[in-house]
C-alpha positions in Angstrom: -60.6 76.0 87.9 -59.4 77.6 91.1 -59.8 81.2 92.2 -57.9 83.2 94.9 -59.1 86.6 96.1 -57.5 89.6 97.7 -59.4 91.7 100.1 -61.1 94.9 99.0 -59.1 98.1 99.2 -60.5 101.6 99.5 -58.8 104.3 97.5 -60.7 107.6 97.8 -64.0 105.7 98.0 -63.2 103.5 95.0 -63.4 99.8 96.0 -61.1 97.3 94.2 -61.0 93.5 94.5 -58.3 91.4 92.9 -58.6 87.7 92.0 -56.4 85.0 90.5 -58.1 82.4 88.5 -56.1 79.2 87.6 -57.3 77.2 84.6 -55.9 73.9 83.5 -56.0 73.4 79.8 -56.1 69.9 78.4 -55.1 70.2 74.8 -52.8 72.4 72.6 -55.6 74.5 71.4 -58.8 75.0 73.4 -61.4 77.7 74.2 -62.6 77.5 77.7 -65.7 79.4 78.7 -64.9 81.2 82.0 -68.0 83.4 82.0 -69.7 81.6 84.9 -66.6 81.7 87.1 -66.0 85.4 86.3 -69.7 86.2 87.2 -69.2 84.3 90.4 -66.1 86.5 91.2 -68.2 89.6 90.5 -70.9 88.4 92.9 -68.3 87.7 95.6 -66.6 91.1 95.1 -69.9 92.8 95.9 -69.2 95.4 93.2 -72.6 96.6 92.0 -71.4 99.1 89.4 -67.9 99.5 87.9 -65.4 97.6 85.7 -64.0 94.1 85.5 -60.5 93.9 84.1 -59.4 90.5 82.8 -55.8 89.7 81.9 -54.1 86.4 81.1 -50.5 86.2 82.3 -49.1 84.3 79.2 -48.0 85.2 75.7 -49.5 82.1 74.1 -53.0 82.5 75.6 -55.7 85.1 75.1 -59.0 86.4 76.4 -61.9 86.5 73.9 -65.5 87.8 74.2 -67.7 86.2 71.5 -70.5 83.7 70.8 -71.0 81.1 73.5 -74.4 79.6 72.4 -73.2 77.3 69.6 -70.1 75.1 70.3 -69.3 75.0 66.6 -68.1 78.6 66.8 -65.0 77.6 68.7 -64.2 74.9 66.2 -64.6 77.4 63.3 -62.4 79.9 65.2 -59.7 77.3 65.8 -59.8 76.3 62.1 -59.7 80.0 61.0 -56.7 80.8 63.3 -54.8 77.7 62.1 -55.1 79.0 58.5 -53.8 82.4 59.6 -50.9 81.1 61.6 -50.2 77.4 60.7 -48.2 75.5 63.3 -45.8 74.0 60.7 -44.9 77.4 59.0 -41.2 78.4 58.8 -41.1 81.3 61.3 -38.2 83.5 62.2 -39.1 83.1 65.8 -38.6 79.3 65.6 -39.1 77.9 69.2 -41.9 75.6 68.1 -44.8 77.8 69.3 -44.6 80.9 67.2 -48.1 80.2 65.8 -49.4 80.3 69.4 -47.8 83.7 70.0 -49.3 85.0 66.7 -52.8 83.7 67.6 -52.7 85.2 71.1 -51.5 88.5 69.6 -54.5 88.6 67.3 -57.0 88.1 70.0 -55.3 89.9 72.8 -54.5 89.2 76.4 -56.8 91.6 78.2 -60.4 92.7 78.2 -62.5 95.1 80.1 -66.2 94.7 80.9 -68.8 96.9 82.6 -70.4 95.7 85.8 -74.0 96.8 86.3 -76.4 95.7 89.0 -73.8 93.3 90.3 -73.5 91.5 87.0 -71.1 91.5 84.0 -72.6 93.4 81.0 -72.6 90.9 78.1 -74.8 90.5 75.1 -77.4 87.7 75.0 -75.1 85.3 73.1 -71.7 86.5 74.4 -69.3 84.6 76.6 -65.8 85.1 77.9 -63.2 82.5 76.8 -59.7 81.7 77.9 -58.0 80.8 74.6 -55.2 78.3 74.8 -52.8 78.0 71.9 -49.8 76.2 73.4 -51.2 73.7 75.9 -51.8 71.7 77.8 -50.8 74.1 80.6 -51.9 75.7 83.8 -52.9 79.3 83.0 -53.2 82.2 85.4 -55.9 84.8 84.7 -55.9 88.0 86.8 -59.2 89.7 87.4 -59.7 93.1 89.0 -63.1 94.6 90.0 -63.2 98.3 90.4 -66.4 100.0 91.7 -67.7 103.3 90.5 
């Protein structure tokens, strides 16, 4: 994983900081926990209170907030999504990855999280995943911190 940052900007006392996180995926379907890297970007941004916007720049990838304590969860999620949108289904949009578009549409390409005391606000068992549905690829995740 690699991150690039853009300097803070002041807009009527609101501080913003933009980052680009590049993630290499190694298989067609994978769930990569990016929580630690995002927390690192929050720390670097020096935003103590505000919002963290996360957006993946691709139509066959998604951002998910869910359980990160038991690795079996992502296996179950992958199996569940494969039943909802099988790869070998006869789709009207037949470019070979329609299932990936459908899975990404279900989960969504963007999430917003609160930042309090310089940390992302997450539940005890929650993590943030980049969901890959058409890999392996290099994915770009845009992150923007906005202070209160």
